[in-house]
ROBA-568118 format. One record per residue (C-alpha): chain; residue number from 0; x, y, z; residue in three letters. Coordinates in nm, 3 decimals, m for minus. Example, Ala and Ser with C-alpha at 12.3 -4.5 7.8 and 13.67 -1.06 7.14 Angstrom:
REM ROBA-568118
cadena:A, num:0, u:1.230, v:m0.450, w:0.780, residuo:ala
cadena:A, num:1, u:1.367, v:m0.106, w:0.714, residuo:ser
END
This chain:
REM ROBA-568118
cadena:A, num:0, u:m1.178, v:m2.768, w:0.299, residuo:unk
cadena:A, num:1, u:m0.923, v:m2.992, w:0.440, residuo:unk
cadena:A, num:2, u:m0.988, v:m3.357, w:0.379, residuo:unk
cadena:A, num:3, u:m0.803, v:m3.598, w:0.615, residuo:unk
cadena:A, num:4, u:m0.781, v:m3.962, w:0.592, residuo:unk
cadena:A, num:5, u:m0.756, v:m4.192, w:0.918, residuo:unk
cadena:A, num:6, u:m0.715, v:m4.566, w:0.988, residuo:unk
cadena:A, num:7, u:m0.614, v:m4.804, w:1.271, residuo:unk
cadena:A, num:8, u:m0.422, v:m5.098, w:1.154, residuo:unk
cadena:A, num:9, u:m0.304, v:m5.430, w:1.312, residuo:unk
cadena:A, num:10, u:m0.389, v:m5.544, w:1.681, residuo:unk
cadena:A, num:11, u:m0.618, v:m5.336, w:1.870, residuo:unk
cadena:A, num:12, u:m0.514, v:m5.169, w:2.196, residuo:unk
cadena:A, num:13, u:m0.643, v:m4.898, w:2.450, residuo:unk
cadena:A, num:14, u:m0.632, v:m4.523, w:2.341, residuo:unk
cadena:A, num:15, u:m0.692, v:m4.575, w:1.971, residuo:unk
cadena:A, num:16, u:m1.027, v:m4.363, w:1.999, residuo:unk
cadena:A, num:17, u:m0.873, v:m4.119, w:2.235, residuo:unk
cadena:A, num:18, u:m0.590, v:m4.058, w:1.972, residuo:unk
cadena:A, num:19, u:m0.829, v:m4.028, w:1.687, residuo:unk
cadena:A, num:20, u:m1.014, v:m3.787, w:1.908, residuo:unk
cadena:A, num:21, u:m0.687, v:m3.581, w:1.948, residuo:unk
cadena:A, num:22, u:m0.631, v:m3.549, w:1.584, residuo:unk
cadena:A, num:23, u:m1.006, v:m3.460, w:1.507, residuo:unk
cadena:A, num:24, u:m1.023, v:m3.193, w:1.783, residuo:unk
cadena:A, num:25, u:m0.670, v:m3.054, w:1.701, residuo:unk
cadena:A, num:26, u:m0.789, v:m3.007, w:1.322, residuo:unk
cadena:A, num:27, u:m1.133, v:m2.845, w:1.420, residuo:unk
cadena:A, num:28, u:m0.947, v:m2.617, w:1.622, residuo:unk
cadena:A, num:29, u:m0.694, v:m2.507, w:1.358, residuo:unk
cadena:A, num:30, u:m0.917, v:m2.511, w:1.057, residuo:unk
cadena:A, num:31, u:m1.274, v:m2.481, w:1.206, residuo:unk
cadena:A, num:32, u:m1.527, v:m2.762, w:1.204, residuo:unk
cadena:A, num:33, u:m1.675, v:m2.653, w:0.885, residuo:unk
cadena:A, num:34, u:m1.348, v:m2.647, w:0.702, residuo:unk
cadena:A, num:35, u:m1.252, v:m2.998, w:0.789, residuo:unk
cadena:A, num:36, u:m1.370, v:m3.348, w:0.639, residuo:unk
cadena:A, num:37, u:m1.243, v:m3.658, w:0.821, residuo:unk
cadena:A, num:38, u:m1.261, v:m3.986, w:0.631, residuo:unk
cadena:A, num:39, u:m1.241, v:m4.291, w:0.827, residuo:unk
cadena:A, num:40, u:m1.138, v:m4.611, w:0.671, residuo:unk
cadena:A, num:41, u:m1.301, v:m4.930, w:0.802, residuo:unk
cadena:A, num:42, u:m1.085, v:m5.212, w:0.914, residuo:unk
cadena:A, num:43, u:m0.745, v:m5.063, w:0.859, residuo:unk
cadena:A, num:44, u:m0.564, v:m5.075, w:0.546, residuo:unk
cadena:A, num:45, u:m0.828, v:m5.313, w:0.406, residuo:unk
cadena:A, num:46, u:m1.078, v:m5.002, w:0.397, residuo:unk
cadena:A, num:47, u:m0.834, v:m4.806, w:0.177, residuo:unk
cadena:A, num:48, u:m0.767, v:m5.125, w:m0.054, residuo:unk
cadena:A, num:49, u:m1.131, v:m5.207, w:m0.110, residuo:unk
cadena:A, num:50, u:m1.277, v:m4.836, w:m0.094, residuo:unk
cadena:A, num:51, u:m1.471, v:m4.894, w:0.244, residuo:unk
cadena:A, num:52, u:m1.484, v:m4.573, w:0.438, residuo:unk
cadena:A, num:53, u:m1.720, v:m4.324, w:0.592, residuo:unk
cadena:A, num:54, u:m1.743, v:m3.948, w:0.632, residuo:unk
cadena:A, num:55, u:m1.706, v:m3.881, w:1.018, residuo:unk
cadena:A, num:56, u:m1.880, v:m3.620, w:1.194, residuo:unk
cadena:A, num:57, u:m1.761, v:m3.384, w:1.474, residuo:unk
cadena:A, num:58, u:m2.010, v:m3.592, w:1.713, residuo:unk
cadena:A, num:59, u:m1.811, v:m3.909, w:1.617, residuo:unk
cadena:A, num:60, u:m1.517, v:m3.783, w:1.830, residuo:unk
cadena:A, num:61, u:m1.728, v:m3.690, w:2.139, residuo:unk
cadena:A, num:62, u:m1.751, v:m3.911, w:2.441, residuo:unk
cadena:A, num:63, u:m1.461, v:m4.149, w:2.322, residuo:unk
cadena:A, num:64, u:m1.165, v:m4.041, w:2.520, residuo:unk
cadena:A, num:65, u:m1.237, v:m4.339, w:2.763, residuo:unk
cadena:A, num:66, u:m1.348, v:m4.596, w:2.526, residuo:unk
cadena:A, num:67, u:m1.138, v:m4.873, w:2.447, residuo:unk
cadena:A, num:68, u:m1.094, v:m5.060, w:2.095, residuo:unk
cadena:A, num:69, u:m1.160, v:m4.859, w:1.784, residuo:unk
cadena:A, num:70, u:m1.457, v:m4.724, w:1.631, residuo:unk
cadena:A, num:71, u:m1.309, v:m4.786, w:1.294, residuo:unk
cadena:A, num:72, u:m1.235, v:m5.144, w:1.328, residuo:unk
cadena:A, num:73, u:m0.888, v:m5.284, w:1.261, residuo:unk
cadena:A, num:74, u:m0.739, v:m5.577, w:1.066, residuo:unk
cadena:A, num:75, u:m0.385, v:m5.702, w:0.992, residuo:unk
cadena:A, num:76, u:m0.251, v:m5.650, w:0.633, residuo:unk
cadena:A, num:77, u:0.101, v:m5.818, w:0.672, residuo:unk
cadena:A, num:78, u:0.359, v:m5.600, w:0.487, residuo:unk
cadena:A, num:79, u:0.545, v:m5.901, w:0.350, residuo:unk
cadena:A, num:80, u:0.225, v:m5.969, w:0.130, residuo:unk
cadena:A, num:81, u:0.164, v:m5.627, w:0.046, residuo:unk
cadena:A, num:82, u:0.305, v:m5.658, w:m0.306, residuo:unk
cadena:A, num:83, u:0.108, v:m5.966, w:m0.360, residuo:unk
cadena:A, num:84, u:m0.219, v:m5.923, w:m0.575, residuo:unk
cadena:A, num:85, u:m0.522, v:m6.024, w:m0.381, residuo:unk
cadena:A, num:86, u:m0.728, v:m6.338, w:m0.487, residuo:unk
cadena:A, num:87, u:m0.897, v:m6.139, w:m0.743, residuo:unk
cadena:A, num:88, u:m0.558, v:m6.001, w:m0.891, residuo:unk
cadena:A, num:89, u:m0.585, v:m5.671, w:m0.714, residuo:unk
cadena:A, num:90, u:m0.269, v:m5.446, w:m0.668, residuo:unk
cadena:A, num:91, u:m0.314, v:m5.340, w:m0.319, residuo:unk
cadena:A, num:92, u:m0.058, v:m5.074, w:m0.309, residuo:unk
cadena:A, num:93, u:m0.202, v:m4.901, w:m0.636, residuo:unk
cadena:A, num:94, u:m0.552, v:m4.936, w:m0.499, residuo:unk
cadena:A, num:95, u:m0.465, v:m4.750, w:m0.175, residuo:unk
cadena:A, num:96, u:m0.304, v:m4.482, w:m0.384, residuo:unk
cadena:A, num:97, u:m0.594, v:m4.469, w:m0.611, residuo:unk
cadena:A, num:98, u:m0.862, v:m4.445, w:m0.321, residuo:unk
cadena:A, num:99, u:m0.647, v:m4.155, w:m0.151, residuo:unk
cadena:A, num:100, u:m0.621, v:m3.952, w:m0.496, residuo:unk
cadena:A, num:101, u:m1.005, v:m4.025, w:m0.553, residuo:unk
cadena:A, num:102, u:m1.113, v:m3.895, w:m0.223, residuo:unk
cadena:A, num:103, u:m0.867, v:m3.602, w:m0.281, residuo:unk
cadena:A, num:104, u:m0.710, v:m3.639, w:0.060, residuo:unk
cadena:A, num:105, u:m0.458, v:m3.361, w:0.189, residuo:unk
cadena:A, num:106, u:m0.323, v:m3.635, w:0.448, residuo:unk
cadena:A, num:107, u:m0.365, v:m3.968, w:0.583, residuo:unk
cadena:A, num:108, u:m0.294, v:m4.037, w:0.956, residuo:unk
cadena:A, num:109, u:m0.211, v:m4.415, w:1.041, residuo:unk
cadena:A, num:110, u:m0.256, v:m4.523, w:1.381, residuo:unk
cadena:A, num:111, u:m0.046, v:m4.854, w:1.414, residuo:unk
cadena:A, num:112, u:0.249, v:m5.049, w:1.534, residuo:unk
cadena:A, num:113, u:0.562, v:m5.185, w:1.340, residuo:unk
cadena:A, num:114, u:0.409, v:m5.368, w:1.035, residuo:unk
cadena:A, num:115, u:0.143, v:m5.097, w:0.979, residuo:unk
cadena:A, num:116, u:0.424, v:m4.811, w:0.992, residuo:unk
cadena:A, num:117, u:0.613, v:m5.004, w:0.737, residuo:unk
cadena:A, num:118, u:0.326, v:m4.984, w:0.506, residuo:unk
cadena:A, num:119, u:0.272, v:m4.625, w:0.602, residuo:unk
cadena:A, num:120, u:0.622, v:m4.560, w:0.497, residuo:unk
cadena:A, num:121, u:0.555, v:m4.731, w:0.164, residuo:unk
cadena:A, num:122, u:0.262, v:m4.523, w:0.089, residuo:unk
cadena:A, num:123, u:0.478, v:m4.220, w:0.166, residuo:unk
cadena:A, num:124, u:0.724, v:m4.320, w:m0.089, residuo:unk
cadena:A, num:125, u:0.458, v:m4.355, w:m0.328, residuo:unk
cadena:A, num:126, u:0.395, v:m3.998, w:m0.288, residuo:unk
cadena:A, num:127, u:0.122, v:m3.979, w:m0.032, residuo:unk
cadena:A, num:128, u:0.115, v:m3.737, w:0.253, residuo:unk
cadena:A, num:129, u:0.126, v:m3.972, w:0.555, residuo:unk
cadena:A, num:130, u:0.177, v:m3.927, w:0.932, residuo:unk
cadena:A, num:131, u:0.200, v:m4.233, w:1.154, residuo:unk
cadena:A, num:132, u:0.116, v:m4.247, w:1.529, residuo:unk
cadena:A, num:133, u:0.278, v:m4.501, w:1.756, residuo:unk
cadena:A, num:134, u:0.021, v:m4.757, w:1.868, residuo:unk
cadena:A, num:135, u:0.123, v:m5.104, w:2.042, residuo:unk
cadena:A, num:136, u:0.080, v:m5.254, w:2.388, residuo:unk
cadena:A, num:137, u:0.447, v:m5.382, w:2.331, residuo:unk
cadena:A, num:138, u:0.625, v:m5.040, w:2.329, residuo:unk
cadena:A, num:139, u:0.864, v:m5.165, w:2.068, residuo:unk
cadena:A, num:140, u:0.809, v:m4.914, w:1.795, residuo:unk
cadena:A, num:141, u:1.157, v:m4.763, w:1.707, residuo:unk
cadena:A, num:142, u:1.210, v:m4.402, w:1.738, residuo:unk
cadena:A, num:143, u:0.974, v:m4.321, w:2.016, residuo:unk
cadena:A, num:144, u:1.015, v:m4.367, w:2.405, residuo:unk
cadena:A, num:145, u:0.666, v:m4.474, w:2.455, residuo:unk
cadena:A, num:146, u:0.366, v:m4.593, w:2.262, residuo:unk
cadena:A, num:147, u:m0.005, v:m4.558, w:2.353, residuo:unk
cadena:A, num:148, u:m0.160, v:m4.853, w:2.474, residuo:unk
cadena:A, num:149, u:0.156, v:m4.975, w:2.659, residuo:unk
cadena:A, num:150, u:0.071, v:m4.819, w:3.001, residuo:unk
cadena:A, num:151, u:m0.304, v:m4.943, w:3.000, residuo:unk
cadena:A, num:152, u:m0.191, v:m5.307, w:2.916, residuo:unk
cadena:A, num:153, u:0.077, v:m5.285, w:3.188, residuo:unk
cadena:A, num:154, u:m0.178, v:m5.201, w:3.435, residuo:unk
cadena:A, num:155, u:m0.390, v:m5.499, w:3.334, residuo:unk
cadena:A, num:156, u:m0.082, v:m5.729, w:3.346, residuo:unk
cadena:A, num:157, u:0.020, v:m5.596, w:3.682, residuo:unk
cadena:A, num:158, u:m0.329, v:m5.637, w:3.839, residuo:unk
cadena:A, num:159, u:m0.326, v:m6.014, w:3.715, residuo:unk
cadena:A, num:160, u:0.037, v:m6.053, w:3.895, residuo:unk
cadena:A, num:161, u:m0.125, v:m5.871, w:4.203, residuo:unk
cadena:A, num:162, u:m0.427, v:m6.091, w:4.228, residuo:unk
cadena:A, num:163, u:m0.196, v:m6.407, w:4.178, residuo:unk
cadena:A, num:164, u:0.018, v:m6.305, w:4.510, residuo:unk
cadena:A, num:165, u:m0.253, v:m6.393, w:4.756, residuo:unk
cadena:A, num:166, u:m0.348, v:m6.722, w:4.615, residuo:unk
cadena:A, num:167, u:0.000, v:m6.826, w:4.552, residuo:unk
cadena:A, num:168, u:0.108, v:m6.733, w:4.907, residuo:unk
cadena:A, num:169, u:m0.195, v:m6.907, w:5.049, residuo:unk
cadena:A, num:170, u:m0.128, v:m7.250, w:4.881, residuo:unk
cadena:A, num:171, u:0.266, v:m7.224, w:4.873, residuo:unk
cadena:A, num:172, u:0.283, v:m7.279, w:4.478, residuo:unk
cadena:A, num:173, u:0.487, v:m7.155, w:4.200, residuo:unk
cadena:A, num:174, u:0.274, v:m6.933, w:3.986, residuo:unk
cadena:A, num:175, u:0.369, v:m6.842, w:3.606, residuo:unk
cadena:A, num:176, u:0.198, v:m6.553, w:3.457, residuo:unk
cadena:A, num:177, u:0.247, v:m6.526, w:3.081, residuo:unk
cadena:A, num:178, u:0.221, v:m6.170, w:2.948, residuo:unk
cadena:A, num:179, u:0.196, v:m6.065, w:2.599, residuo:unk
cadena:A, num:180, u:0.513, v:m6.011, w:2.385, residuo:unk
cadena:A, num:181, u:0.646, v:m6.236, w:2.113, residuo:unk
cadena:A, num:182, u:0.962, v:m6.049, w:2.021, residuo:unk
cadena:A, num:183, u:1.037, v:m5.780, w:2.284, residuo:unk
cadena:A, num:184, u:0.990, v:m5.792, w:2.658, residuo:unk
cadena:A, num:185, u:0.901, v:m5.433, w:2.767, residuo:unk
cadena:A, num:186, u:0.555, v:m5.518, w:2.866, residuo:unk
cadena:A, num:187, u:0.682, v:m5.817, w:3.088, residuo:unk
cadena:A, num:188, u:0.971, v:m5.638, w:3.219, residuo:unk
cadena:A, num:189, u:0.764, v:m5.352, w:3.362, residuo:unk
cadena:A, num:190, u:0.451, v:m5.541, w:3.475, residuo:unk
cadena:A, num:191, u:0.680, v:m5.791, w:3.630, residuo:unk
cadena:A, num:192, u:0.873, v:m5.534, w:3.838, residuo:unk
cadena:A, num:193, u:0.546, v:m5.350, w:3.924, residuo:unk
cadena:A, num:194, u:0.385, v:m5.669, w:4.029, residuo:unk
cadena:A, num:195, u:0.685, v:m5.788, w:4.249, residuo:unk
cadena:A, num:196, u:0.778, v:m6.091, w:4.042, residuo:unk
cadena:A, num:197, u:1.069, v:m6.311, w:4.156, residuo:unk
cadena:A, num:198, u:1.163, v:m6.430, w:3.819, residuo:unk
cadena:A, num:199, u:1.118, v:m6.233, w:3.486, residuo:unk
cadena:A, num:200, u:1.199, v:m6.389, w:3.149, residuo:unk
cadena:A, num:201, u:1.198, v:m6.188, w:2.845, residuo:unk
cadena:A, num:202, u:1.311, v:m6.271, w:2.460, residuo:unk
cadena:A, num:203, u:1.603, v:m6.042, w:2.492, residuo:unk
cadena:A, num:204, u:1.769, v:m6.254, w:2.771, residuo:unk
cadena:A, num:205, u:1.761, v:m6.627, w:2.687, residuo:unk
cadena:A, num:206, u:1.694, v:m6.817, w:3.018, residuo:unk
cadena:A, num:207, u:1.895, v:m7.106, w:3.184, residuo:unk
cadena:A, num:208, u:1.661, v:m7.338, w:3.331, residuo:unk
cadena:A, num:209, u:1.898, v:m7.422, w:3.592, residuo:unk
cadena:A, num:210, u:1.924, v:m7.067, w:3.688, residuo:unk
cadena:A, num:211, u:1.541, v:m7.057, w:3.709, residuo:unk
cadena:A, num:212, u:1.528, v:m7.371, w:3.924, residuo:unk
cadena:A, num:213, u:1.797, v:m7.239, w:4.129, residuo:unk
cadena:A, num:214, u:1.617, v:m6.908, w:4.203, residuo:unk
cadena:A, num:215, u:1.309, v:m7.086, w:4.320, residuo:unk
cadena:A, num:216, u:1.528, v:m7.325, w:4.551, residuo:unk
cadena:A, num:217, u:1.683, v:m7.013, w:4.705, residuo:unk
cadena:A, num:218, u:1.354, v:m6.866, w:4.786, residuo:unk
cadena:A, num:219, u:1.248, v:m7.209, w:4.947, residuo:unk
cadena:A, num:220, u:1.552, v:m7.209, w:5.150, residuo:unk
cadena:A, num:221, u:1.482, v:m6.871, w:5.256, residuo:unk
cadena:A, num:222, u:1.145, v:m6.974, w:5.399, residuo:unk
cadena:A, num:223, u:0.933, v:m6.815, w:5.117, residuo:unk
cadena:A, num:224, u:0.622, v:m7.040, w:5.046, residuo:unk
cadena:A, num:225, u:0.575, v:m6.913, w:4.701, residuo:unk
cadena:A, num:226, u:0.753, v:m6.793, w:4.388, residuo:unk
cadena:A, num:227, u:0.597, v:m6.583, w:4.092, residuo:unk
cadena:A, num:228, u:0.747, v:m6.601, w:3.749, residuo:unk
cadena:A, num:229, u:0.647, v:m6.366, w:3.482, residuo:unk
cadena:A, num:230, u:0.736, v:m6.470, w:3.132, residuo:unk
cadena:A, num:231, u:0.678, v:m6.299, w:2.781, residuo:unk
cadena:A, num:232, u:0.508, v:m6.512, w:2.518, residuo:unk
cadena:A, num:233, u:0.833, v:m6.504, w:2.320, residuo:unk
cadena:A, num:234, u:1.075, v:m6.603, w:2.597, residuo:unk
cadena:A, num:235, u:1.329, v:m6.853, w:2.479, residuo:unk
cadena:A, num:236, u:1.577, v:m7.098, w:2.667, residuo:unk
cadena:A, num:237, u:1.950, v:m7.062, w:2.574, residuo:unk
cadena:A, num:238, u:1.934, v:m7.390, w:2.424, residuo:unk
cadena:A, num:239, u:1.658, v:m7.286, w:2.185, residuo:unk
cadena:A, num:240, u:1.827, v:m6.947, w:2.125, residuo:unk
cadena:A, num:241, u:2.130, v:m7.133, w:1.995, residuo:unk
cadena:A, num:242, u:1.926, v:m7.302, w:1.717, residuo:unk
cadena:A, num:243, u:1.908, v:m7.160, w:1.370, residuo:unk
cadena:A, num:244, u:1.576, v:m6.996, w:1.282, residuo:unk
cadena:A, num:245, u:1.478, v:m7.286, w:1.067, residuo:unk
cadena:A, num:246, u:1.563, v:m7.535, w:1.342, residuo:unk
cadena:A, num:247, u:1.365, v:m7.337, w:1.597, residuo:unk
cadena:A, num:248, u:1.073, v:m7.301, w:1.378, residuo:unk
cadena:A, num:249, u:1.058, v:m7.668, w:1.305, residuo:unk
cadena:A, num:250, u:1.087, v:m7.754, w:1.675, residuo:unk
cadena:A, num:251, u:0.816, v:m7.509, w:1.754, residuo:unk
cadena:A, num:252, u:0.583, v:m7.635, w:1.515, residuo:unk
cadena:A, num:253, u:0.661, v:m8.001, w:1.629, residuo:unk
cadena:A, num:254, u:0.563, v:m7.907, w:1.985, residuo:unk
cadena:A, num:255, u:0.243, v:m7.716, w:1.882, residuo:unk
cadena:A, num:256, u:0.135, v:m7.991, w:1.657, residuo:unk
cadena:A, num:257, u:0.175, v:m8.253, w:1.932, residuo:unk
cadena:A, num:258, u:0.017, v:m7.994, w:2.174, residuo:unk
cadena:A, num:259, u:0.334, v:m8.086, w:2.390, residuo:unk
cadena:A, num:260, u:0.321, v:m7.730, w:2.537, residuo:unk
cadena:A, num:261, u:0.047, v:m7.481, w:2.432, residuo:unk
cadena:A, num:262, u:0.315, v:m7.201, w:2.500, residuo:unk
cadena:A, num:263, u:0.636, v:m7.120, w:2.694, residuo:unk
cadena:A, num:264, u:0.446, v:m7.092, w:3.044, residuo:unk
cadena:A, num:265, u:0.328, v:m7.438, w:3.016, residuo:unk
cadena:A, num:266, u:0.666, v:m7.559, w:2.887, residuo:unk
cadena:A, num:267, u:0.814, v:m7.383, w:3.212, residuo:unk
cadena:A, num:268, u:0.545, v:m7.521, w:3.434, residuo:unk
cadena:A, num:269, u:0.616, v:m7.882, w:3.316, residuo:unk
cadena:A, num:270, u:1.006, v:m7.874, w:3.386, residuo:unk
cadena:A, num:271, u:1.001, v:m7.690, w:3.714, residuo:unk
cadena:A, num:272, u:0.712, v:m7.928, w:3.836, residuo:unk
cadena:A, num:273, u:0.919, v:m8.231, w:3.729, residuo:unk
cadena:A, num:274, u:1.251, v:m8.091, w:3.881, residuo:unk
cadena:A, num:275, u:1.110, v:m7.956, w:4.218, residuo:unk
cadena:A, num:276, u:0.803, v:m8.170, w:4.269, residuo:unk
cadena:A, num:277, u:0.613, v:m7.837, w:4.326, residuo:unk
cadena:A, num:278, u:0.273, v:m7.737, w:4.257, residuo:unk
cadena:A, num:279, u:0.303, v:m7.512, w:3.959, residuo:unk
cadena:A, num:280, u:0.004, v:m7.302, w:3.812, residuo:unk
cadena:A, num:281, u:m0.038, v:m7.090, w:3.500, residuo:unk
cadena:A, num:282, u:m0.220, v:m6.777, w:3.438, residuo:unk
cadena:A, num:283, u:m0.267, v:m6.636, w:3.092, residuo:unk
cadena:A, num:284, u:m0.416, v:m6.276, w:3.103, residuo:unk
cadena:A, num:285, u:m0.420, v:m6.301, w:2.708, residuo:unk
cadena:A, num:286, u:m0.633, v:m6.054, w:2.516, residuo:unk
cadena:A, num:287, u:m0.764, v:m5.887, w:2.829, residuo:unk
cadena:A, num:288, u:m0.432, v:m5.682, w:2.813, residuo:unk
cadena:A, num:289, u:m0.544, v:m5.518, w:2.505, residuo:unk
cadena:A, num:290, u:m0.896, v:m5.429, w:2.622, residuo:unk
cadena:A, num:291, u:m1.109, v:m5.184, w:2.853, residuo:unk
cadena:A, num:292, u:m1.060, v:m4.825, w:2.890, residuo:unk
cadena:A, num:293, u:m0.727, v:m4.669, w:2.841, residuo:unk
cadena:A, num:294, u:m0.555, v:m4.548, w:3.167, residuo:unk
cadena:A, num:295, u:m0.503, v:m4.171, w:3.243, residuo:unk
cadena:A, num:296, u:m0.150, v:m4.175, w:3.120, residuo:unk
cadena:A, num:297, u:m0.271, v:m4.317, w:2.797, residuo:unk
cadena:A, num:298, u:m0.532, v:m4.055, w:2.756, residuo:unk
cadena:A, num:299, u:m0.289, v:m3.763, w:2.816, residuo:unk
cadena:A, num:300, u:m0.046, v:m3.929, w:2.576, residuo:unk
cadena:A, num:301, u:m0.289, v:m3.996, w:2.298, residuo:unk
cadena:A, num:302, u:m0.446, v:m3.634, w:2.320, residuo:unk
cadena:A, num:303, u:m0.082, v:m3.493, w:2.286, residuo:unk
cadena:A, num:304, u:0.009, v:m3.729, w:1.997, residuo:unk
cadena:A, num:305, u:m0.313, v:m3.658, w:1.817, residuo:unk
cadena:A, num:306, u:m0.273, v:m3.272, w:1.870, residuo:unk
cadena:A, num:307, u:0.069, v:m3.288, w:1.727, residuo:unk
cadena:A, num:308, u:m0.059, v:m3.487, w:1.430, residuo:unk
cadena:A, num:309, u:m0.311, v:m3.186, w:1.361, residuo:unk
cadena:A, num:310, u:m0.029, v:m2.947, w:1.388, residuo:unk
cadena:A, num:311, u:0.205, v:m3.130, w:1.152, residuo:unk
cadena:A, num:312, u:m0.072, v:m3.129, w:0.897, residuo:unk
cadena:A, num:313, u:m0.112, v:m2.765, w:0.943, residuo:unk
cadena:A, num:314, u:0.263, v:m2.705, w:0.876, residuo:unk
cadena:A, num:315, u:0.268, v:m2.944, w:0.579, residuo:unk
cadena:A, num:316, u:0.511, v:m3.187, w:0.746, residuo:unk
cadena:A, num:317, u:0.467, v:m3.551, w:0.629, residuo:unk
cadena:A, num:318, u:0.627, v:m3.879, w:0.599, residuo:unk
cadena:A, num:319, u:0.704, v:m3.873, w:0.978, residuo:unk
cadena:A, num:320, u:0.599, v:m4.060, w:1.298, residuo:unk
cadena:A, num:321, u:0.476, v:m3.856, w:1.578, residuo:unk
cadena:A, num:322, u:0.687, v:m3.972, w:1.886, residuo:unk
cadena:A, num:323, u:0.804, v:m3.911, w:2.231, residuo:unk
cadena:A, num:324, u:1.136, v:m3.817, w:2.306, residuo:unk
cadena:A, num:325, u:1.261, v:m3.712, w:2.672, residuo:unk
cadena:A, num:326, u:0.914, v:m3.674, w:2.777, residuo:unk
cadena:A, num:327, u:0.843, v:m3.404, w:2.480, residuo:unk
cadena:A, num:328, u:0.640, v:m3.486, w:2.161, residuo:unk
cadena:A, num:329, u:0.848, v:m3.490, w:1.858, residuo:unk
cadena:A, num:330, u:0.855, v:m3.648, w:1.520, residuo:unk
cadena:A, num:331, u:1.096, v:m3.878, w:1.318, residuo:unk
cadena:A, num:332, u:1.101, v:m3.968, w:0.953, residuo:unk
cadena:A, num:333, u:0.896, v:m4.297, w:0.864, residuo:unk
cadena:A, num:334, u:1.202, v:m4.419, w:0.668, residuo:unk
cadena:A, num:335, u:1.403, v:m4.454, w:0.992, residuo:unk
cadena:A, num:336, u:1.133, v:m4.628, w:1.165, residuo:unk
cadena:A, num:337, u:1.020, v:m4.888, w:0.902, residuo:unk
cadena:A, num:338, u:1.139, v:m5.234, w:0.971, residuo:unk
cadena:A, num:339, u:1.312, v:m5.156, w:1.302, residuo:unk
cadena:A, num:340, u:1.200, v:m5.278, w:1.645, residuo:unk
cadena:A, num:341, u:1.302, v:m5.140, w:1.980, residuo:unk
cadena:A, num:342, u:1.419, v:m5.408, w:2.210, residuo:unk
cadena:A, num:343, u:1.506, v:m5.440, w:2.573, residuo:unk
cadena:A, num:344, u:1.887, v:m5.392, w:2.615, residuo:unk
cadena:A, num:345, u:1.997, v:m5.673, w:2.850, residuo:unk
cadena:A, num:346, u:2.247, v:m5.418, w:2.989, residuo:unk
cadena:A, num:347, u:2.003, v:m5.153, w:3.051, residuo:unk
cadena:A, num:348, u:2.007, v:m4.967, w:3.369, residuo:unk
cadena:A, num:349, u:1.640, v:m5.105, w:3.447, residuo:unk
cadena:A, num:350, u:1.769, v:m5.474, w:3.418, residuo:unk
cadena:A, num:351, u:2.053, v:m5.390, w:3.647, residuo:unk
cadena:A, num:352, u:1.817, v:m5.220, w:3.887, residuo:unk
cadena:A, num:353, u:1.567, v:m5.507, w:3.886, residuo:unk
cadena:A, num:354, u:1.853, v:m5.753, w:3.951, residuo:unk
cadena:A, num:355, u:1.976, v:m5.521, w:4.252, residuo:unk
cadena:A, num:356, u:1.652, v:m5.596, w:4.422, residuo:unk
cadena:A, num:357, u:1.657, v:m5.966, w:4.376, residuo:unk
cadena:A, num:358, u:1.478, v:m6.040, w:4.059, residuo:unk
cadena:A, num:359, u:1.629, v:m6.308, w:3.844, residuo:unk
cadena:A, num:360, u:1.613, v:m6.318, w:3.471, residuo:unk
cadena:A, num:361, u:1.729, v:m6.673, w:3.426, residuo:unk
cadena:A, num:362, u:2.058, v:m6.584, w:3.311, residuo:unk
END
């Protein structure tokens, strides 16, 4: 009897259920349904820490390919606090190792993003058989070309930008659409290009406000009635980028406390309105980007990643992240992934190509 643990950790996204389905169906095909027991941990690592789990049946994995969210629930267990005992003095890492051993698991599948995979690597270093699967709408996981959830979120963000076009054109306004992405700009970049944005601002390319204003003025001179700016949550000006981390944090906390600007989109709107005397509107799709059914691409990707995780379990290969490389499913050691982010390269071909079609990045 193969006993496999499974959990979903960190922010939710589309295709978590689809990926778990891929793992389960792969295992059932390899070993037979009567020879596999899958233990699902509730609410991510919290379930392992506090011994909160359920034995899952084959029927649990039917009819969930198109269902968003996660049937196991999720939570954030920050890696930086992992070695700090909880309020009752419980050692979190030791507790997870104990739960794994008590349940006599043969492997643990972790569906998560960067922070979750750091913890997965830590558990691997503790001697557990761990396999990671790359989950995040940000597509910022190191070692894989693509993460599941990204394409689905991109479609939602793009739809928001598409829908803004008609009202922006009708009223002759500047519209700012704020897309998720605190540290990296993949989602903003792709949805911005797909949605026909005029200006795209991402964390990796600090923007010059004068260049942003200039791009809008250039459109005005060309007789264009509106401009659409797509901005990542973590987009930053050149002035702020020049500050130390401590100085920037202090400034951001001051702005947040005084409710000067709820987010970067509102900060941009205020400055553009003041400089150009234009009507500026802000749209924030927010958590809708994480919700709903996974798109067809993510359903296929998740199925492939899950099936490969099952194959790796059969082969006894652990301590790895199932990944995508050059359109093929591969794997990479968790130790090489942990603690790294996959940033947008400001000199990448896609940036050059976007600029060639007239998109400004404020630089």
